[in-house]
N, C-alpha and C positions, 0 to 999 in steps of 0.2 A: 617561466619555462619551467618544462619537469626537471626537479633533479633527481639524474639517476643515484647521484651514490655523496652521499654527504655525510660525513664524519671528522670532529675535528682530535687532533691528538692535543693531549695536556702541552704547556707550556714547559715542562720538566721533565716530561719523554720525549727523547731523542728520536727524528722521525727515521720511523721506519724507511719511507724514500730514500735516505741520506746514505742509512745503514747501508742500504741494498745494493744502491747506486756505487758506493763509495770501492765496495766488496768486486761486483760486477765489474766496471772499469779498468779491473786490470788487465783488458783486453784494449784498452782502449784510452789507456791514462794519457799515451804520449802524442795523443791527436793533436794536442796543439803545445806543446813544448812547455807541460804544466797547465795549456790552457791559457785562455784569452780571457779577461777578467772584467766582467761590469760589475764593480763591489762599491759599494757607499756604507750601506748599513746592512743590521740584522744579523741571520745567523749564517754560518758558512754553508755552501752545498759544493759538494765535491763531484764534481761532470765533466771533466775536458776544460773547465772552467772554475775557478773557482772566488767564492766572495765571503766576505768575512766584514764585521763590523767592529768600533773599538777603535781605543788610544793605544793598545800595548804593540809591542815591539812585532810581535808573531803576526798578532793580527793586522798590523799595516804591511807587513812584510807579502802576506797568502794576496793580499787586496791590490798589489803592484804588479799580480804576475802576468798582466798584461802591457808591462812597458817594455821595449825597444830602444840601447844609444845606438847609436849610428843608423835610426832609422832614416835618416835624411838620406835620401840616393842620388846619386851625381847623374845618373838619367833623366830625374823630372825637367819638364820645360823650365824654366825662366819665370819666378812669379809674377812678373809683368807681362806675360803672352797670354793673350785671350783666342780660345781655340774654340771656332764657329763650327768645326764638329766633332764629335764625340773623341774620347780620348784615345789613343793608338790602341790596337787589339795587343792584348796581353799574351803571349806564345804557351801554349802548354809546356809546361815544367818538363814534361816527362814521367812515365810511372814507375820509379824505381822500385815499387813497392810493389808491381803486380804480382813475383812470384812468391812473397810471402804470404802476402792478402789479397786473393782476388777482390771483385767488386761485388760477386753475389757470395763469397766468405763474410765481405762485411756487412751486406744483409742481414746474412743468418746471424752473426754475431749482435747486430742491432737489434732485431728482433726477440732474439733473447732474452735481451737486456729490458723491453719495452715488455715484454711481459709479466718481468716482476715488475716493471713500475705502473703500470695501468690500474693494480688493483690496492694500489696506496695510495691512502686518505689523501697525501699531498699531493698526488696528482688532478689536476682540473678534467671536470667534465661539464664546463660552462660551454655550449656550443658555441653561443655568438663569438665568443671569443677565440675559441677553435678556427671558428672560421674566418675570421676578421686576420689571424696570423697567415692560416694558408693561403688566403686568398692575396694574402701580401708576398708570400715567397712563389706562390704562381706566376705574378707580375717581375719579381725580380729573376726567376728561371727565366722566364721568357726574355728578357731584356738580356740576361749574359747567353743565350743561345744565339739570340740578335748581334752581340758581340763578339759571337765566334770565339767564346772562351774556352780551355780546354776543359773538356771532359763535361761540357754541356749537352754537346749533339749526342753524344751515348746513344745507342741503340739496342734495341734487346735485354738480354742479363748486364749488359754493362749501362745500362740507365742508373739513372738515383731517382728515387722513387719516396719525394722528399715529402715528410710527416713532420708538421711543425705542432707542439704541445705546450700546456704551460702547466705549471708548479704553483701550487698556493704557499708562495714564501713572501714576503714583506723585501726581502733582499734584491738586489740588484745585480741581476745577472742573469747569462747565459749560455748557453752550452753545445758543443754537436757530439752528438754519439755515432756509431758505424753506421755506415750504408744508409744518410741522407736524415735522421732523424734528429731533429732540433729542439733544444726545451728552450723555455722563458718563463723566470720567473714575473710572477704580478709583480710586485716591487717595480720591476725594468719597465714595467707599461706603467705602472703609476706615475711614477718620478719621470717620463718622459714629456716632454711640452709640445709635441707634435708626432706625425704617425713616420718623419723625415727621420724622427732622430731613432724611432724601435724600427723603420728599414734599415739604418743605417749599421743597424747591431747584426739586424737579421744577414747582411749583405756579406760582412766579415765572417761570418759564422758559416754560410754557404760558400766562402770563398776557401775556409776550411775543408770542406766535402770537397769542389770541384778539385781542389789542388792536392787528394788524396794524401792530406800530411797525415793520420794514422799508417798506412802500410807503408807509406815512405820512411815513417820512423823507425816502424818495426825492421824494417830491411835493413836501416842504417846502424839499428843499434839494439835488437832482438829483443827475447821476453825478458832478460835478466834485469834489464835497464826499466823494461815497467814495472816488475814487480819492485825495483826500489823505487821508482816513483808514488807507486800506490802507498810504499812506508811513509812519505812527504807527507800524501796528500791525505791517507788519513788521518796520520799527526797532527793536521791543521784540523781537520773536521773534532778529532776529539777535542783539540785546545778549550772547544770553550765547553768541554765539561770534567775534563783533568789534566791538568797543565802539567802533573809529573807523568803521568800517562802517554800525554804528546810527545815530552821529549824522548823519551823511549823508542817508540814508531818512529821518529823521525829519525833517527840517528844512524838507523842502520843503511838507511838510502841516502843518505844526504851526499855523501861522500860520491859516490856514482854517478849522482844526478850531476852534482858540478861538474863534474869532471868532463862527464860524455854529452850535457846537454844545451851547453850555452850558443854555441855556434848555429844549431839547427831550430833553438825555439826565436832567435832571433830575425832569422829566415823565413821560417812557416809565419811569425806574425806581419812581417813587412806583406810577405805576399799577400795574406788574405787581406789585410790590408789594402791593395794594390787590387787587387782584385773586386774586394768589395766595394772599393770608390767607383770600378769603371761600372760594376752592376748599378749603384745607386743611381749616377749618372744618365745610363741608358734606359735603365727606366723612369725617368722624369719625377722621379724624385728630389729633395732638396740636399744638396753635395755637402751643405754646411750644417747637414743633422749630427754628422761623426762629430768633427772638433767641437760644436757648442755642446754636445752631450759630455764627450768627455771634457771639457773645461768644468763643467758643472760637478761631474765623479771627483776630481782633481782637486777643487775649494771643498767639497765634501767630506771628503778622505783626508785632508791635511798631511799627503804624505811628506815623509822627510826620508833626505837619503840616511840619517845617521842612525845607529841600531838595527840595520839591517841583515839578518844574518846572508851571508854566501850563498848560499841555494836559492834565497829569490834576487840577490844582487844581478844573479846571472839574466834576468830579463830585464826589456828594455824599460825607459824612463818614460813615464807617462805624459812628461813636458815635450820630448823630441817625439813621440807618436803625433801629438795635437801640434805640432808645427808642420810636420808632413802631409800631415790631414790639410790643416788650412794654405800649405802651401799648392797642394794640389786643385783644392777648392778654388784657388786664384785663377787655375787656368781654365775653368768654366766661363763662360759668359753668365753674370748674372740673370735672374729669373727668378721671378713670382712662382711661390708654391704652396696655395693655400692649402691648410691643414682639412682633410673632411672631417664632418663633422660627426662622423662614425667614430673615430678615434674619441672625442669624450666619453661618450656612452660606453666604450670599451674599457675605458680606465674606470667609469664607475661599477662595471661589472668585476673588475680586477679590484678593487680597491671588496665588494663584496666576498669576494673567495677568502680573500686573506683575512677577514674582518674576524673569523673564529668562534669565538666565545659569545655568550650574549650581553654581557659589558660591555668587549669588544663592539657588537652591532649599535650599543647606546651611543657610543665616542662618537661611533660610523655617521649615525642620523644628525650631530651637533655638526661634525665635519661635512657632511652635504648642506644642513642647511646653511652652514656658513661659504658656501660653495653657491651658492643659488642667488646670496646677496652680492656677489662680487660683478664688477662692473664687467669683466669682459665676459662675452656670449660664452664661449668655449665653456669658463668655469662655470657660468648657466647652466648649461645642459648639464652637466656633469653630476650638480647639485639637484637639478631637479627632477633628473631620470633615477639618481641613484635614492631619492626619495620614495622617488615611484616602486623601485626594485625592495625599499624595507617595509613599503607598507603591503608589498603586495606579499611578502614572506610573511606578513602579520595578519596576513586576512583581512586587511583592509580596503578591500579591493574596490572600492565607492572612491575612495582615499587616492587610491594610487593610481586612478583613471585621471584623476586632476592633475597629479602631479607631470604624469605621462605628457597630457595633451600641452602642457607648459612648455615641457622640454621638446613637444614638437614643434611648436609657435615658435620657439625662440631659433630651435633650426630653422624654418624655413626662413625665418625672417635673415637669417644669418647667410647662409647660402646664397650662390651667385646664381643669376637667371637662368634658367635652362641647363643648372646643375642636376646630376641624375639624383644626388642628395635629395634637393628640394622635394624629388619626386617622391622619394621612398628612401629610408632608411631600414635596414636590417634588425637591428636590436629595437625599434621602436614598435617594429611592425609583428616581430616575434614576442615580445610584451604583449602588447596589444591582443594576440591572438590567445597568448593564455589568460591575460583577463575576462576576456570574453567568455572561455570556459570555464573557467573559476565562476562566470557569474548563472551558468547552465546555457548561455549562449551559442550554443553548439554548431549548429550552424553559419552563425556567423563567426564561429572562431575559425572553421575550417575555409572559410573563403577566404580570409586575412592570410591563411596561413599557404594556401593556393595561388595568392598572387603574389604571395613574397618567395615559393620556389620558385616560378614562372620567373622574377625577376633576378633573383641567383639561383639557377637550376643546381650548382654543385653546393649549394647552403646545405650546413647537417643540420643547422638549429630549424629551417624552412621544413626540411623534411620530418622531423620529430615530432613539431607542430603540428603537420597534416595526418603525422598519422595518431596520436594523441587525442586530436578531435573525430579521426574514423573512429577510434573505438569508444569515445565519448557517445558515438552516434549508432553505435548497433553495425557500423559497417565492417564486420571483421574482417571478411572476403577481400574489402579493398584494402586495408590494410596489408592484410598476408602479401596480397600479393604483389603491392609496392614494395615491400621489407623483403620479399624473396628475390625478387630482380636487382635490388641494391646490394643483399649479399652474396648472388652471383658476380656482381660488377667489382666490389669491395670488399672482396670475402674476409681481409684481414681487421675489419671495422668493428671492435665490439659494439659500438651503439646498436648496429641493424641486429645483432643477432639477438640481445637485449631485448628490443622490444619484440622481435619476432617471436621469443618464447614467451613474450607477454599474452599476443595478438591468439599464440596457437592454443597458449590457456584459456583466454576469452572464449575458444571455439570448441572447449571441449577436448584436440586433439592431443592425447596425452603421450602418445608416442615423439612425434614432432617437437611439443614441447621439451621433451628433455631432450631430442637431440640438439636442437638449436640452444638449450641452455648450454649442453656439453661443447659446441663448440665458443662461444662464450669463454668456456671456464681454459679451453685449450689459450684462447689467447690472452687470458690472462696468465697464463701458466702454471696454472693449477692442473696439472696434468692429472691425478688421480681420481679427482671430483668428475672432471673429462671426458673419462673412460665411464666413470662408473654411469656419469649420466647417460651415454652411449649403450651403456649393457642396459639400463633400466627401458629404454626406449625398444632395444630390438623382443626385450623379453614382455612388453607391456601391450603387445595385442593393437589390432585396429589399424595397423601400416600396411599399405599396399606393396606387392611383391617389387617394384623400383624403388618407394623409400624403403624398404628393407633391405634390399641390395646397398641404396646408399651408403644407408647408418652402417652397414657390416665394413664397406669399402674404407669409411672415415674411420671407424673403430681399429683396426690394423694400421692404416696410418699413424692414427695418433699413438698408440704402442710402439711403434716406429719411431716416430719423435722422441715419445718421450724416455728411449731406450739410448737416443742418443745423444738425448741435450744431455744425460744425465753422465755418459763417457765424456763429453769435451766440458761439462763442468769437471765430472776428477780429473779431466788430465789439466787442464788450466788452472786449476785453483791453487792458490800457493800453500793452503793447507794441507794439501795431496801430496 
């Protein structure tokens, strides 16, 4: 797959992504009561949910931000009672935050944050991973609609347009942002043992979004509490770099967080757990995914009660949340839910995304070789596919094809008869198309990409592979026509505007190249650069009346949005 953006931050430098997100999320820090945390290792990321690594009390504490004493509900069915029907429909808990933060405003704030995140080196541009996560979210959202969960069936401006993205970080973490944006660390995917485990985390985060925990928290406690929580979370982030500075940052916000946050964080976590469980059950994933994943995290983190500061003790105990999830799972009749083979290929891609340096790639190759020799087919598939990806990156195309075929053979042998995975795998086919393109077999690459797009019409990876093949074949007009259609239907997708700019460049269409590049910059929050690109497009000549009108209108709109965002940032900034 063509890598749109690859740059790795030195280990010693704190991630720009983490600093930006911690700062921006003053608008959203109470999203889940200092967040639902899925944490076992590596660096902390502060984004509604928190994850940390290590044995120090401060690090353990942040890792416990998902906990909930009293998580056991008296309304749960008896654990020995099996239900042949899905669990009861959960009522909408109401929208007490509606007056404080409308759904339209939620989306606006979420998009502001995403414009800061997308250009960052930690943001993953791996399209098969993006496809995997968003296909899963679509499945979960359909289940939520089927179960008539509150907020899932909203229409028009009230509907959430979910988008799930990956962050290149080996820590186990996931977080929700305003407006339906959900982030997954690659470490969570790598450490999960089934797609149901990933889905259980995504269902929980979807529950936070649908139940409007951000808006409800804003209404309940207001901006002062969110700023206090910002101090706590920024202090947690700083702890990995400067413990003394971290103490100062946390002290100011600690007392207010303790006094105001306790009951709401418990309620929010319980509510997200319950909603997430029902979504998982209705969608057909294994409901044991959540308790099994949390049990493994509990063993990995070794969380203790002693030495825990009060501002983290306000959050639920992991053991109680696990027990609650296990109780719920016992109410569902046992069923066999096999893991899709695609999950193992995505794990390999996630490992590649977080591998970083050249030395990291060397270690990763050894790891893939070890996996390929395991007895479990899933590990073998991950190992051989990972070796194919490494060989592809190293330019050893023939070797990559051999490894890819080995992964495909194991996948076919492991898939149940009649399974769609047996006939086709998105990751395998995308890599096949890329390898064919690398060998100059452009027509073959195009045919594979087109067949994959037909099978997965919503796939970003398949669309990008097809466009790359078009451009290699000199079929620039075909590429432009397809990309123009995509930018009309998916105007907020950076990938299409970037590729459209490249296509116009190949077609020697200077004004439209700058116009498309301006749209890309705007989505990345680079407003001055975006405005400059549209000015260049307008003055370069060669565009017709319709194109000039489009450029003029967008230029005025971008200037307006830029000024509005500056005012919004000045109003909400703790520094202002």
